[in-house]
Structure formats: C-alpha cells, structure tokens
N, C-alpha and C positions, 0 to 999 in steps of 0.2 A: 833255555827253556823255563816257564814259570815253576817252581816245586811244587805248586798246590796241584799243578794239573799233574803232575806225575806219580800222586798218590791214588788218582781215579784210574788214567790209563797210563801205561807203560808197553811202547811199541815194541813189537818182538823183534830179536836179535838175530833171529835166523831169516838170512835173504829169501830162501823158498818160502818162508812164511811171508813175508812182505810184499813177494810176487802175487802171492796169491791174494793178499789183501787190495791190493791195487786192481788185479783183474775183478775182483767181487766189487769194487767201486765202481769201475769202469759198465761192470754190465748192470747196474742197478742204475747209474745213469743212461744208459741205452734204452733199459727198458722202460724207466721213466719219461723219455725223451718218445720211445714209439708210442705209450699211453696216452701221452698229451696228443702226439699228431692224430691216433683214432678219437680222441675227443671232440678236437678241432675238425675234424672230415663232419663229424656226425653233427656239429653245430652249424657248419656251413651248408650241409646237405639240407637239414632241418629249414634253416633259414631260405635257402633255393627255393624246396617245394613250398613253403609258406609262401613266398611272393611271388609264385607263379599261380599259386591257388586264389590269393586277393586279386590279382590280376584279370583272371578268369573270371572270378565273379565280379569284378568291376564293369569287364566288358558285358558281360553278360545281364547286367543290370539286377544281380538276385540282391534279396536282401533289401531292397529300397522301394519307401512305400511313397509313393507321390500322393500328398492330400492336395486338397485345393486351402485348407486353411493354414498350411504350411507358409509363412511368410511372416512380416512384420507383425508386431500386437501394438492396437493402438490403446492406450491406457492413458488413465486420469489419475493425478496423484497430488496431495497436499501435505506441504512439511509442515511439522507438527513438533514443536520447541515444547521442552520438556519445563523450560523454568518461563515464567510470564513475564512479559514486560513491565518493567519496573515506574512505567510512565501511567499505568492504571492505579496506583495507589492514591 
C-alpha cells in the first residue's frame, strides 16, 4: 500500500468496524441505485407524456396556421463585388 495514502486513511483493525463500513458502503450504493432508478423513471414518464401530447396535438392540427402565402418566395438578386474589375482602369 502507498505510504502517502496511509497518513490520510488508516483502515480499522476491528473486524466488526470493517463489517460496518462494508454494510454502509453497500447501503450507499443501493440508495444511489434506487435514486437513479427514480430519476430514470421520471425522465421516461415525462418523455412518454410529452410524446403523447405532441402526437395528439399533431392529429388534431392544433397550433398550425395555414396561410395562402406559405410557399416558395420569388426573389430577384444581384451579386455585388467589393472589388471593381481591373479592366475599367
């Protein structure tokens, strides 16, 4: 074991204390896993509700404005060069 690490952390010598630390570690891991599952379930639930909402909105045609002016726009343009032709000189 690295001697620099031993000056900051010294594992307990008692087997009962070591067992306690192992149980605390397992408890923290289990709690983290369950919390992650809850967050994942909430995210999936929100995604499903949002998908249903958007699907119903699309089927009913809500929020769509149909205007006759929607379509291609006819434009005319001219290319303007910043430099003049050297032929004019």
